[in-house]
C-alpha positions as CSV (number, residue, x, y, z in Angstrom):
1,M,152.9,80.6,77.6
2,D,153.6,77.1,78.9
3,M,151.9,78.1,82.2
4,L,148.9,79.4,80.3
5,Q,148.5,76.2,78.2
6,K,148.8,74.1,81.3
7,A,146.2,76.2,83.1
8,I,143.8,75.8,80.1
9,E,144.4,72.1,80.1
10,E,143.7,71.9,83.8
11,I,140.3,73.5,83.4
12,T,139.3,71.7,80.3
13,Y,137.6,68.9,82.3
14,F,135.5,69.1,85.4
15,S,137.0,68.9,88.9
16,D,135.0,69.4,92.1
17,I,137.8,71.6,93.4
18,F,137.6,75.2,92.2
19,P,140.7,75.9,89.9
20,E,141.9,79.0,91.8
21,E,145.5,79.1,90.6
22,E,144.5,78.3,87.0
23,F,142.1,81.3,86.9
24,Q,144.9,83.5,88.3
25,V,147.2,82.4,85.5
26,I,144.5,83.0,82.8
27,T,143.5,86.4,84.0
28,A,147.2,87.4,84.2
29,N,147.6,86.4,80.5
30,K,144.3,87.8,79.2
31,E,145.3,88.6,75.6
32,E,147.0,85.3,75.0
33,A,144.1,83.4,76.7
34,V,141.2,85.0,74.7
35,P,141.7,82.9,71.5
36,Y,141.7,79.7,73.5
37,L,138.5,80.7,75.3
38,R,136.7,81.8,72.1
39,E,137.7,78.5,70.5
40,A,136.2,76.6,73.4
41,V,132.8,78.2,72.7
42,E,133.1,77.4,69.0
43,Y,134.1,73.9,69.9
44,V,131.0,73.2,72.0
45,L,128.8,74.7,69.3
46,R,130.3,72.4,66.6
47,N,130.3,69.3,68.8
48,R,127.6,69.8,71.3
49,T,126.0,66.4,70.6
50,E,129.3,64.5,70.9
51,L,131.0,66.2,73.9
52,E,133.0,64.2,76.4
53,E,131.0,63.9,79.6
54,D,133.3,66.0,81.7
55,Y,134.2,68.7,79.2
56,Q,134.0,72.0,81.0
57,L,136.3,74.5,79.3
58,Y,133.5,76.3,77.4
59,F,131.6,76.9,80.7
60,Y,134.6,78.6,82.3
61,A,135.3,80.4,79.0
62,I,132.1,82.4,78.9
63,Y,132.7,83.6,82.4
64,L,136.3,84.7,81.6
65,L,135.3,86.3,78.3
66,A,132.7,88.3,80.2
67,E,135.3,89.4,82.7
68,F,137.6,90.4,79.9
69,G,134.8,92.3,78.1
70,D,135.4,90.4,74.9
71,R,132.8,91.9,72.4
72,E,133.8,89.5,69.6
73,S,132.4,86.5,71.6
74,F,129.0,88.0,72.1
75,P,127.2,86.4,69.0
76,R,128.6,83.0,69.8
77,I,127.5,83.2,73.5
78,V,124.0,84.2,72.3
79,E,124.0,81.3,69.9
80,L,125.1,78.9,72.7
81,A,122.3,80.2,75.0
82,S,119.8,80.0,72.2
83,L,120.2,76.3,71.6
84,P,117.1,74.2,72.0
85,D,115.7,74.2,75.5
86,R,117.1,70.9,76.7
87,E,120.5,71.5,75.2
88,A,120.9,75.0,76.6
89,D,119.8,73.7,80.0
90,A,122.3,70.8,79.9
91,L,125.2,72.9,78.8
92,L,124.6,76.1,80.9
93,G,122.5,74.8,83.9
94,D,122.2,77.3,86.7
95,C,124.2,79.9,84.8
96,I,121.1,80.7,82.9
97,T,119.2,82.0,85.9
98,S,122.2,83.3,87.9
99,D,124.8,84.9,85.6
100,L,123.8,84.8,82.0
101,S,122.5,88.3,81.9
102,D,125.8,89.6,83.4
103,I,127.8,87.6,80.9
104,L,125.8,88.9,77.9
105,Y,125.9,92.5,79.2
106,N,129.7,92.4,79.6
107,T,130.3,91.0,76.2
108,F,127.5,93.0,74.4
109,D,128.8,94.2,71.0
110,G,126.0,96.7,70.2
111,N,123.7,94.3,68.3
112,L,120.5,95.2,70.1
113,E,118.4,93.7,67.3
114,L,119.9,90.2,68.0
115,L,118.8,90.5,71.6
116,E,115.3,91.7,70.9
117,R,114.8,89.0,68.2
118,T,115.9,86.3,70.5
119,I,113.7,87.5,73.4
120,K,110.7,87.1,71.0
121,N,111.7,83.7,69.9
122,A,109.4,81.2,71.8
123,D,111.7,78.3,70.8
124,V,114.5,79.7,73.0
125,N,114.6,78.7,76.7
126,V,112.3,81.1,78.5
127,Y,114.8,81.8,81.3
128,V,117.5,82.7,78.6
129,R,115.0,85.1,77.2
130,A,114.4,86.6,80.6
131,A,118.1,87.0,81.1
132,M,118.3,88.9,77.8
133,L,115.4,91.1,78.9
134,D,117.5,92.2,81.8
135,V,120.3,93.1,79.5
136,V,118.0,95.3,77.4
137,G,116.7,96.8,80.6
138,Q,120.2,97.7,81.6
139,L,120.8,99.2,78.2
140,Y,117.8,101.4,78.8
141,L,119.2,102.5,82.1
142,D,122.5,103.2,80.4
143,G,120.7,105.6,78.0
144,I,121.4,103.4,74.9
145,L,117.7,102.7,74.5
146,Q,115.1,105.5,74.7
147,E,112.2,105.2,77.1
148,G,109.6,105.2,74.4
149,E,111.4,102.4,72.5
150,W,111.7,100.4,75.7
151,K,108.1,100.7,76.6
152,D,107.0,99.8,73.1
153,F,109.1,96.7,73.2
154,L,107.7,95.6,76.6
155,R,104.2,96.2,75.4
156,Q,104.8,94.0,72.4
157,N,105.8,91.2,74.8
158,V,102.7,91.7,76.8
159,Y,100.2,91.6,74.0
160,C,101.9,88.9,71.9
161,G,99.0,86.5,72.4
162,R,101.0,83.5,73.8
163,E,99.9,81.4,76.8
164,Y,101.7,81.8,80.1
165,D,105.4,81.4,80.3
166,Y,108.0,82.9,82.7
167,L,108.8,85.8,80.3
168,Y,105.5,87.5,81.4
169,D,106.7,87.4,85.0
170,A,110.0,88.9,83.9
171,V,108.2,91.7,81.9
172,G,105.9,92.5,84.9
173,C,108.9,92.7,87.2
174,M,110.8,94.9,84.7
175,L,107.8,97.3,84.4
176,C,107.9,97.8,88.2
177,Q,111.7,98.1,88.4
178,C,111.6,100.8,85.7
179,H,108.7,102.5,87.6
180,F,106.6,102.8,84.5
181,Y,103.4,103.7,86.4
182,D,101.5,104.3,83.1
183,M,101.9,100.6,82.3
184,L,100.0,99.3,85.3
185,P,97.1,98.5,82.8
186,E,99.5,96.1,81.1
187,I,100.1,94.3,84.4
188,R,96.3,94.3,85.1
189,Y,95.8,92.8,81.6
190,M,98.3,90.0,82.3
191,F,96.5,89.1,85.5
192,E,93.1,89.1,83.8
193,N,94.5,86.8,81.1
194,N,96.3,84.4,83.5
195,L,99.7,85.4,82.2
196,L,101.3,86.2,85.6
197,D,102.1,83.6,88.3
198,E,101.4,84.9,91.8
199,I,104.4,82.9,93.0
200,S,106.7,85.3,91.2
201,M,105.8,88.6,92.9
202,G,102.3,88.1,94.4
203,K,99.0,89.6,93.3
204,Y,98.3,92.8,91.6
205,D,98.6,94.8,94.8
206,S,102.2,93.6,95.2
207,Y,103.0,95.0,91.8
208,V,101.6,98.3,92.7
209,D,103.8,98.4,95.8
210,A,106.9,97.4,93.7
211,M,106.1,100.2,91.2
212,F,106.8,102.8,94.0
213,E,109.7,100.9,95.7
214,Y,113.2,102.2,95.3
215,R,116.2,100.0,96.4
216,E,119.9,100.6,96.8
217,N,120.8,98.8,93.6
218,E,118.1,100.7,91.7
219,K,120.3,101.3,88.7
220,A,121.5,97.8,88.1
221,F,119.8,94.9,86.2
222,C,123.3,93.7,85.2
223,R,126.7,94.0,86.9
224,D,129.3,96.0,85.0
225,S,132.1,94.7,87.2
226,F,132.3,91.0,86.6
227,Y,135.0,88.7,88.1
228,A,134.8,85.1,87.0
229,A,136.5,83.5,89.9
230,D,134.5,85.5,92.5
231,T,131.3,84.5,90.8
232,L,132.0,80.8,90.4
233,R,134.0,80.0,93.5
234,G,130.9,79.5,95.8
235,W,129.0,77.3,93.4
236,A,127.6,74.1,94.8
237,M,129.4,72.0,92.2
238,F,132.7,72.7,94.1
239,R,133.4,71.1,97.5
240,E,132.7,73.4,100.4
241,E,135.0,73.7,103.4
242,P,133.3,71.8,106.4
243,E,133.7,74.9,108.6
244,K,131.8,77.1,106.1
245,E,129.1,74.5,105.6
246,A,128.5,74.4,109.4
247,A,128.4,78.2,109.6
248,D,125.8,78.4,106.8
249,K,123.5,75.9,108.6
250,K,123.9,78.0,111.8
251,D,123.0,81.2,110.0
252,F,120.0,79.6,108.4
253,A,118.7,78.4,111.8
254,K,119.1,82.0,113.1
255,M,117.1,83.4,110.2
256,L,114.2,81.0,110.8
257,C,114.2,81.9,114.5
258,K,114.1,85.6,113.6
259,L,111.2,85.1,111.2
260,D,109.3,83.1,113.8
261,K,109.6,86.0,116.3
262,E,108.6,88.7,113.7
263,R,105.7,86.8,112.2
264,G,104.7,84.3,114.7
265,N,102.9,86.6,117.1
266,P,100.4,88.6,114.9
267,G,98.4,89.8,117.9
268,R,101.3,90.8,120.1
269,R,101.5,94.5,120.7
270,V,104.9,96.1,120.5
271,K,105.2,99.5,122.2
272,T,106.4,102.3,119.9
273,G,109.0,104.7,121.5
274,R,108.5,108.4,121.4
275,N,111.5,108.8,119.1
276,D,110.8,105.8,116.9
277,P,109.6,106.2,113.4
278,C,105.8,106.5,113.5
279,P,104.1,103.2,112.5
280,C,101.7,105.0,110.2
281,G,104.5,105.3,107.7
282,S,104.7,109.2,107.5
283,G,108.4,109.2,108.1
284,K,108.1,111.4,111.1
285,K,109.0,110.6,114.7
286,Y,106.1,109.0,116.6
287,K,106.0,112.0,119.1
288,F,105.5,114.4,116.2
289,C,102.9,112.4,114.4
290,C,100.4,110.0,115.9
291,L,101.3,109.9,119.6
292,N,98.9,112.6,120.7
293,K,96.2,112.1,118.0
294,P,92.7,111.2,119.1
295,A,91.9,107.5,119.0
296,D,91.4,106.3,115.4
297,E,88.4,104.2,114.5
298,M,90.9,101.6,113.2
299,D,92.3,101.3,116.8
300,L,89.2,99.2,117.6
301,I,90.3,96.7,114.9
302,E,94.0,96.5,115.7
303,S,96.7,98.6,117.2
304,L,98.7,101.3,115.4
305,E,101.8,99.1,115.8
306,E,100.2,96.1,114.1
307,R,98.9,98.4,111.3
308,G,102.4,99.7,110.9
309,K,103.8,96.2,110.4
310,C,101.4,95.7,107.4
311,L,101.9,99.2,106.0
312,K,105.7,98.8,105.9
313,S,105.3,97.6,102.3
314,Y,102.8,100.3,101.4
315,P,104.1,103.0,99.0
316,Y,105.7,105.9,100.9
317,T,103.3,108.7,101.6
318,G,105.4,111.0,103.7
319,Q,106.6,114.6,102.9
320,E,110.2,114.0,102.1
321,R,111.0,113.4,98.4
322,V,113.9,112.4,96.2
323,E,114.2,114.0,92.8
324,G,113.4,111.7,89.9
325,R,111.2,109.3,91.9
326,I,107.4,108.8,91.6
327,Y,105.1,108.9,94.6
328,L,101.5,107.8,95.2
329,A,100.5,111.4,96.0
330,D,101.6,112.3,92.4
331,Y,98.5,110.4,91.2
332,F,96.0,110.2,94.0
333,D,94.4,112.5,96.6
334,E,94.5,112.1,100.4
335,V,91.0,110.5,100.6
336,S,91.8,107.9,97.9
337,I,95.0,106.9,99.7
338,E,93.1,106.8,103.1
339,I,90.5,104.3,101.7
340,D,93.2,102.4,99.9
341,K,95.2,102.0,103.1
342,I,92.2,100.5,104.9
343,L,91.7,98.0,102.0
344,Y,95.4,97.2,102.1
345,L,95.2,96.4,105.8
346,A,92.3,94.1,105.1
347,L,93.5,92.3,102.0
348,M,97.3,92.4,101.8
349,N,98.7,89.0,102.6
350,R,100.6,89.0,105.9
351,P,103.2,86.3,105.9
352,A,103.2,83.9,108.9
353,F,104.1,80.4,109.7
354,I,101.0,78.1,109.2
355,W,101.1,76.9,112.8
356,N,100.7,80.5,114.0
357,R,97.7,81.3,111.8
358,N,94.4,82.3,113.5
359,K,91.8,82.1,110.7
360,P,88.8,83.4,112.7
361,A,90.8,86.4,113.9
362,E,92.1,87.1,110.4
363,E,88.6,87.0,108.9
364,K,87.2,89.3,111.7
365,R,90.0,91.8,111.0
366,M,89.4,91.6,107.3
367,R,85.6,92.0,107.7
368,E,85.9,95.0,109.9
369,Y,88.4,96.8,107.7
370,L,86.4,96.1,104.6
371,Y,83.2,97.4,106.1
372,L,85.0,100.6,107.2
373,A,86.3,101.0,103.7
374,Y,82.8,100.5,102.3
375,Q,81.4,103.2,104.6
376,K,84.0,105.7,103.4
377,L,83.6,104.6,99.7
378,A,79.8,105.0,99.9
379,A,80.1,108.5,101.5
380,R,82.5,109.7,98.8
381,M,80.4,108.3,95.9
382,K,77.4,110.0,97.3
383,E,79.2,113.3,97.8
384,E,80.6,113.3,94.3
385,Q,77.6,111.7,92.7
386,I,79.7,108.8,91.3
387,R,77.2,106.4,89.9
388,T,79.2,103.2,89.1
389,F,82.2,101.3,90.4
390,A,83.8,101.6,87.1
391,E,83.8,105.4,87.3
392,Y,85.2,105.3,90.8
393,D,87.9,102.8,89.9
394,E,89.0,105.0,87.0
395,K,89.5,108.0,89.2
396,Y,90.4,106.7,92.6
397,S,91.2,103.0,92.9
398,I,94.8,102.1,93.6
399,H,95.5,98.6,94.8
400,Y,92.0,97.1,94.5
401,R,88.9,97.4,92.3
402,C,85.6,98.0,94.0
403,E,83.8,95.0,92.6
404,E,86.6,92.7,93.9
405,W,86.6,93.8,97.5
406,T,82.9,94.6,98.0
407,D,82.1,91.0,96.9
408,S,84.5,89.7,99.5
409,L,82.9,91.9,102.1
410,C,79.5,90.4,101.3
411,E,80.7,86.9,101.6
412,L,82.3,87.6,105.0
413,L,79.2,89.4,106.3
414,K,77.0,86.5,105.2
415,K,79.3,83.9,106.7
416,N,79.2,85.8,110.0
417,Y,75.4,86.1,109.9
418,E,75.5,89.9,109.9
419,I,72.4,90.0,107.8
420,E,71.5,93.7,108.2
421,K,75.0,94.8,107.0
422,Y,75.0,92.2,104.3
423,N,71.7,93.5,102.9
424,E,73.0,97.1,103.1
425,V,76.2,96.3,101.2
426,A,74.6,93.9,98.7
427,G,72.0,96.6,97.8
428,F,74.8,99.2,97.4
429,I,76.6,96.8,95.0
430,A,73.5,96.1,93.0
431,E,72.8,99.9,92.5
432,R,76.4,100.6,91.4
433,N,76.5,97.7,88.9
434,R,73.3,98.6,87.0
């Protein structure tokens, strides 16, 4: 016990050296340590306006209580995180955006109503509410919350009528991570009402991509294995070994160099090997897919390899499937996907360093792809006697609405003095918008 008390004393105030040995002592004496840790949280709640400047025990306490899975501490940790914005930020700092969701999940005592009520409370720090949203999302994945209940709760947060705050970005991201395709209208609604920040995930087309994207950590919004020391050890508030700092800088330089090579030569053609994956995204080998196909009309705009780079983020359209996943072909036919891919090649942002940008070439590529998409769109609308853009959008549009991209095409044609094509497209738009 003397060792435990000494360890607690050592971590009561801040030090820029991570308390490795003290954490080992505390974790080895879990049951005896928990009352001290709970009291530290109570103490900061009672005295938060009069805390000594370097008082740190409560901060370590919430991490250790999460590692120990202490359910009794959950309401107090929620109360701590729900303090007025500035107080919560001053007391918890980067914990809010990095680890709070894991801490709450690993101490969760079953009080779902408390979480949901706090998420809806606009007076609580928005990043705290976003962390709590992750916890509820994990409870849905765990089967504790039914799909219908979870969707209803997310809808409530979409249509709550507030002005933009970060919670909308968190909700949009959550809808994609849960693959709720039927809630894409909610994402469209948030964009139309300026409730989503493009810096978060990009434009609407990026959300469509994310809706069909499956990652290795697909089933984890929160970690269920949580180790306080491993989580905190690398924090910037602790001194870093000179050797590691130098290695980190070297790794960062390598990463920049790699990005420059990948994105800095947008016009460079890279030859695809016969046994390489086909750049079209089918999932087949190149020799069994596009190698011997007749030249495509898009080859006049850019190479198959360049198209493949852009289409890497496009939802998978190959034949192989994994049970339980959704695919674009579940909702759209081949022609819709073909037209949408052309639009994607024209409009999807292609990251590149600003000094490597070639704006005239980019505009030319965009103009040619959009005109090709227009031709295919016009043919389909004529064949199926579709009279309006709204009707087409409802049945076939995926990433982009007709009115958005046809207007862009008109602007580009006019800017390039292609008057005949401009009049053709402008007339077509006028007829479909009557």
